[in-house]
C-alpha positions as CSV (number, residue, x, y, z in Angstrom):
1,M,12.9,-13.8,-8.2
2,T,11.1,-17.1,-7.9
3,H,7.3,-17.2,-7.9
4,Y,7.3,-17.7,-4.2
5,E,9.5,-14.7,-3.6
6,L,7.2,-12.6,-5.9
7,L,4.2,-13.7,-3.9
8,L,5.9,-12.6,-0.7
9,F,7.0,-9.3,-2.2
10,F,3.5,-8.4,-3.5
11,L,1.9,-9.5,-0.2
12,V,4.2,-7.3,1.9
13,V,3.8,-4.3,-0.5
14,G,0.0,-4.7,-0.4
15,F,0.0,-4.6,3.4
16,E,2.4,-1.7,3.4
17,V,0.2,0.3,1.1
18,A,-2.8,-0.4,3.3
19,L,-0.9,0.7,6.4
20,C,0.3,4.0,4.7
21,W,-3.3,4.7,3.7
22,L,-4.6,4.1,7.2
23,V,-1.8,6.3,8.7
24,Y,-2.7,9.3,6.6
25,A,-6.4,8.6,6.6
26,R,-6.3,8.8,10.4
27,H,-3.9,11.8,10.4
28,L,-1.4,9.9,12.5
29,Q,1.5,11.8,10.9
30,K,0.4,14.8,13.1
31,R,0.7,12.8,16.3
32,L,3.5,10.3,15.5
33,P,5.4,11.7,12.5
34,M,8.3,9.3,12.7
35,F,5.9,6.3,12.7
36,A,4.4,7.8,9.5
37,V,8.0,8.2,8.1
38,Y,8.7,4.6,9.0
39,A,5.5,3.4,7.1
40,I,6.5,5.4,4.0
41,T,10.2,4.3,4.3
42,I,9.5,0.5,4.3
43,L,7.0,0.9,1.4
44,V,9.4,3.0,-0.8
45,S,12.4,0.9,0.0
46,N,10.6,-2.3,-0.9
47,L,9.4,-0.9,-4.2
48,I,12.9,0.3,-5.1
49,F,14.3,-3.0,-3.9
50,G,11.9,-4.9,-6.2
51,L,12.5,-2.7,-9.2
52,V,16.3,-3.1,-8.9
53,F,16.0,-6.9,-8.6
54,W,13.7,-7.1,-11.6
55,H,15.9,-4.9,-13.8
56,F,19.5,-6.0,-12.8
57,G,18.9,-9.5,-11.4
58,F,19.2,-11.1,-8.0
59,R,22.9,-11.9,-8.0
60,T,24.3,-8.5,-9.0
61,G,26.4,-6.1,-7.0
62,I,23.9,-3.3,-7.2
63,S,21.1,-5.6,-6.0
64,Y,23.2,-6.7,-3.1
65,Y,24.0,-3.2,-1.9
66,T,20.4,-2.0,-2.6
67,N,19.2,-4.8,-0.4
68,W,21.4,-3.8,2.5
69,T,20.7,-0.1,2.0
70,A,17.0,-0.7,2.2
71,F,17.6,-2.9,5.2
72,G,19.6,-0.1,6.9
73,L,17.0,2.6,6.2
74,A,14.1,0.4,7.5
75,M,16.1,-0.3,10.7
76,L,16.9,3.4,11.2
77,A,13.3,4.4,10.6
78,R,12.0,1.7,12.9
79,S,14.4,2.8,15.7
80,S,13.4,6.4,15.2
81,A,9.7,5.5,15.5
82,I,10.4,3.5,18.7
83,V,12.3,6.4,20.2
84,E,9.5,8.7,19.3
85,L,7.0,6.4,21.0
86,C,9.0,6.5,24.2
87,Q,9.4,10.3,24.0
88,H,5.7,10.7,23.4
89,R,4.9,8.8,26.5
90,L,7.6,10.3,28.7
91,Q,7.9,13.9,27.4
92,A,5.7,15.1,30.2
93,Y,8.2,13.8,32.7
94,R,11.3,15.9,31.8
95,G,13.6,14.3,34.3
96,I,12.8,10.7,33.2
97,W,13.1,11.6,29.5
98,S,16.3,13.5,30.0
99,M,17.9,10.4,31.5
100,A,16.3,8.0,28.9
101,W,17.6,9.8,25.8
102,R,21.1,9.8,27.2
103,I,20.9,6.1,27.8
104,L,19.7,5.6,24.2
105,V,22.6,7.5,22.8
106,V,25.1,5.4,24.9
107,M,23.4,2.3,23.7
108,V,23.7,3.3,20.0
109,L,27.4,4.0,20.4
110,F,27.9,0.7,22.1
111,F,26.0,-1.2,19.3
112,V,28.2,0.4,16.6
113,V,31.4,-0.5,18.3
114,H,30.2,-4.0,19.3
115,G,29.1,-4.8,15.8
116,A,32.5,-3.7,14.4
117,L,34.3,-5.8,16.9
118,D,32.1,-8.8,16.4
119,A,32.4,-8.7,12.6
120,W,36.2,-8.1,12.7
121,G,37.9,-11.0,10.8
122,Q,34.7,-12.7,9.7
123,P,34.7,-14.1,6.1
124,N,31.8,-11.8,5.1
125,W,32.3,-8.9,7.5
126,F,29.7,-6.5,5.9
127,A,26.7,-8.9,6.2
128,T,27.9,-10.0,9.7
129,Y,28.3,-6.4,10.8
130,A,24.8,-5.5,9.6
131,L,23.2,-8.6,11.2
132,T,25.0,-8.1,14.5
133,I,23.9,-4.4,14.7
134,E,20.3,-5.4,13.8
135,R,20.3,-8.1,16.5
136,D,21.6,-5.7,19.1
137,I,19.2,-2.9,18.2
138,E,16.3,-5.3,18.2
139,V,17.2,-6.6,21.6
140,A,17.5,-3.1,22.9
141,S,14.2,-2.0,21.3
142,L,12.4,-5.0,22.8
143,I,13.8,-4.3,26.3
144,I,13.0,-0.6,26.0
145,L,9.4,-1.2,24.8
146,L,8.7,-3.8,27.4
147,T,10.1,-1.7,30.1
148,M,8.1,1.3,29.0
149,L,4.9,-0.8,28.9
150,V,5.5,-2.5,32.3
151,I,6.6,0.6,34.2
152,G,3.9,2.7,32.5
153,D,1.2,0.3,33.7
154,Y,2.7,0.0,37.1
155,Y,2.9,3.8,37.7
156,D,-0.3,4.4,35.7
157,L,1.4,6.7,33.1
158,P,-1.1,7.9,30.5
159,I,-1.0,6.0,27.1
160,D,-3.8,5.7,24.6
161,A,-4.8,2.4,23.0
162,L,-3.2,3.2,19.7
163,E,0.3,3.8,21.1
164,K,0.0,0.6,23.1
165,W,-0.9,-1.4,20.0
166,I,2.0,0.2,18.1
167,A,4.3,-0.8,20.9
168,V,2.9,-4.3,21.0
169,G,3.5,-4.6,17.2
170,F,7.1,-3.5,17.5
171,C,7.7,-5.9,20.4
172,F,6.4,-8.8,18.4
173,F,8.5,-7.9,15.3
174,C,11.6,-7.2,17.4
175,A,11.3,-10.5,19.2
176,V,11.0,-12.5,16.0
177,E,13.9,-10.5,14.4
178,V,16.2,-11.2,17.4
179,V,15.9,-14.9,16.9
180,N,15.9,-14.7,13.1
181,S,19.0,-12.5,12.8
182,T,20.9,-14.4,15.5
183,V,20.4,-17.7,13.9
184,L,21.2,-16.3,10.4
185,R,24.3,-14.5,11.6
186,D,25.6,-17.6,13.4
187,I,25.1,-19.8,10.4
188,F,26.6,-17.3,8.0
189,S,29.7,-16.4,10.1
190,K,30.5,-19.7,11.7
191,Y,29.6,-22.3,9.0
192,F,28.3,-21.4,5.6
193,F,30.9,-18.7,4.6
194,L,33.6,-21.2,5.6
195,H,32.5,-23.7,2.9
196,A,32.2,-22.5,-0.7
197,S,30.1,-25.5,-1.6
198,M,27.2,-24.6,0.7
199,G,25.4,-22.5,-1.9
200,P,22.1,-24.5,-2.0
201,Q,22.0,-24.6,1.8
202,I,22.5,-20.9,2.0
203,E,19.7,-20.3,-0.4
204,R,17.3,-22.5,1.7
205,V,18.3,-20.7,4.9
206,N,17.9,-17.3,3.2
207,Q,14.4,-18.3,2.0
208,L,13.4,-19.5,5.4
209,W,14.7,-16.2,6.9
210,N,12.8,-14.1,4.4
211,T,9.6,-16.2,5.1
212,I,9.9,-15.7,8.9
213,Q,10.6,-12.0,8.4
214,V,7.7,-11.4,6.1
215,S,5.4,-13.4,8.4
216,A,6.4,-11.2,11.3
217,S,5.9,-8.1,9.2
218,L,2.4,-9.1,8.2
219,V,1.4,-9.9,11.8
220,C,2.8,-6.5,12.8
221,F,1.0,-4.6,10.1
222,S,-2.2,-6.4,11.0
223,I,-1.9,-5.3,14.6
224,W,-1.4,-1.7,13.5
225,G,-4.2,-2.0,11.0
226,Y,-6.5,-3.2,13.7
227,A,-5.5,-0.3,15.9
228,L,-6.2,2.2,13.1
229,R,-9.5,0.7,11.9
230,K,-11.4,3.6,13.6
231,P,-10.9,7.3,13.7
232,L,-8.4,8.3,16.5
233,P,-9.7,9.8,19.7
234,E,-8.3,13.0,21.0
235,P,-4.9,12.5,22.7
236,A,-4.9,12.2,26.5
237,A,-4.2,15.3,28.5
238,S,-0.7,15.8,29.9
239,P,-0.5,15.1,33.7
240,A,-0.5,18.1,35.9
241,L,3.0,18.7,37.3
242,L,3.9,20.7,40.4
243,P,5.6,24.1,40.0
244,D,9.4,24.1,39.5
245,G,10.0,25.6,42.9
246,V,8.5,22.6,44.6
247,Y,10.8,20.3,42.8
248,Q,13.8,22.5,43.6
249,T,12.8,22.3,47.3
250,L,12.2,18.6,47.3
251,S,15.2,17.6,45.2
252,P,17.9,18.2,47.9
253,A,15.9,16.2,50.4
254,V,15.5,13.3,48.0
255,N,19.2,13.4,47.2
256,L,20.1,13.4,50.9
257,R,17.9,10.3,51.5
258,M,19.5,8.6,48.6
259,R,23.0,9.3,50.0
260,E,21.9,7.9,53.3
261,L,20.6,4.8,51.7
262,N,23.8,4.4,49.8
263,N,25.9,4.8,52.9
264,R,23.8,2.2,54.8
265,L,24.2,-0.3,51.9
266,L,28.0,0.3,51.9
267,E,28.1,-0.4,55.6
268,M,26.1,-3.6,55.3
269,L,28.3,-4.8,52.4
270,K,31.6,-4.3,54.4
271,P,33.3,-7.6,55.3
């Protein structure tokens, strides 16, 4: 590692240690356990990542696959924390959450297949596949979080300040990562990997990518640290729902009105 890369590494690790301390000092693991797992995952993966690079060197096979393994674990943990955030806000509305998690499953399957098709035949298919999946997941995460925040505010769904700040932090990080991974993927797959003599340019792009990623991470950690600066208030009470019998009575009527609306739209759209 260069001195610049070491500085970035220790800066990120320092922020991650502070975040983990705040998470467990505020007992956030009891309210949002997957977010706590995410905080621990990125800290441990970065420490292992740094030790492997220091011992085996930057340009070795084990360092390469350790890097991508840490990358994958962090992305998986972040996705789980985002799903947990959505569940925590929508769990009181069983019908909405039942539909939402099915949509999430379909989206994950789509990303896996889309990433494989997009990386098929590329010079460096492994890196292209990982970057494509990351880009797709970050786009989906950004859309899901923004939708959750906008719809929640519009319908006045209960959410405490901490969860809102966590969602804002994830939104910022995902937005930066979408642009970052898209540019890097396009450069790698369409230009650099087709020219063996582009090593110095690849290094400069990789350094720029790391700098942007680290900067986004530090801003994200700062947002969460600000939200966790004080002891957490008691979670908001769940909204009072009507008895199941009321929903069973109203549901056929709602479905009938929806079918009537659908038939009217079909009539209007006929040539």
